[in-house]
C-alpha positions in Angstrom: 54.3 62.2 -41.9 56.0 59.1 -43.3 57.9 58.9 -40.0 54.6 58.9 -38.0 53.2 56.1 -40.3 56.3 54.0 -39.8 56.0 54.3 -36.1 52.4 53.2 -36.3 53.1 50.0 -38.3 54.8 48.0 -35.5 52.1 49.2 -33.1 49.3 48.1 -35.5 51.0 44.8 -36.2 51.2 44.1 -32.4 47.5 45.0 -31.9 46.4 42.7 -34.8 48.7 39.9 -33.7 47.3 40.1 -30.1 43.7 40.3 -31.4 44.1 37.2 -33.6 45.9 35.2 -30.8 43.1 36.0 -28.4 40.5 35.1 -31.0 42.1 31.8 -31.6 42.3 31.2 -27.8 38.7 32.1 -27.4 37.7 29.6 -30.1 39.6 26.8 -28.5 38.0 27.6 -25.1 34.6 27.7 -26.6 35.1 24.4 -28.4 36.4 22.8 -25.2 33.3 24.1 -23.3 31.0 22.6 -26.0 32.8 19.3 -25.6 32.4 19.4 -21.9 28.7 20.2 -22.2 28.3 17.2 -24.6 30.0 14.9 -22.1 27.8 16.2 -19.3 24.7 15.6 -21.4 25.8 12.1 -22.2 26.5 11.4 -18.5 23.0 12.7 -17.6 21.4 10.5 -20.3 23.3 7.5 -18.9 22.0 8.2 -15.4 18.5 8.5 -16.7 18.8 5.2 -18.6 20.2 3.4 -15.5 17.2 4.8 -13.4 14.8 3.6 -16.1 16.4 0.1 -16.1 16.0 -0.1 -12.3 12.4 0.9 -12.6 11.8 -1.7 -15.3 13.4 -4.5 -13.3 11.1 -3.7 -10.3 8.1 -3.7 -12.6 9.2 -7.0 -14.3 9.6 -8.6 -10.8 6.1 -7.5 -9.8 4.6 -8.8 -13.0 6.4 -12.1 -12.5 4.9 -12.5 -9.1 1.5 -11.7 -10.4 1.8 -14.3 -13.2 3.0 -16.9 -10.7 0.0 -16.1 -8.4 -2.5 -16.3 -11.3 -1.0 -19.7 -12.4 -1.3 -21.1 -8.8 -4.9 -19.9 -8.7 -5.7 -21.4 -12.1 -4.1 -24.8 -11.1 -6.0 -24.8 -7.8 -9.3 -24.1 -9.7 -8.5 -26.8 -12.2 -7.9 -29.3 -9.4 -11.2 -28.3 -7.8 -13.1 -28.7 -11.0 -11.5 -32.1 -11.7 -12.3 -33.3 -8.2 -15.9 -32.0 -8.5 -16.3 -33.8 -11.8 -14.9 -37.0 -10.3 -17.1 -37.0 -7.2 -20.3 -35.9 -8.9 -20.2 -38.7 -11.4 
């Protein structure tokens, strides 16, 4: 019986060693995959921010054109009012 147990010890040691090495490897792979997922998430966020920046630039340009147009209209109306006041009196 002791002889059977002694034969089992190296076999059990090999099984436990293999199990713990695989467990350690699986942890490293899982940790690496999480890091890759985080990098992908950050890249996606950067793309979204760049898209939003482009949209904001277009909107700012449109608003700038509207402000310039309204200033031109206000100046023209001011000139008309001044000319009407000069010619009426």
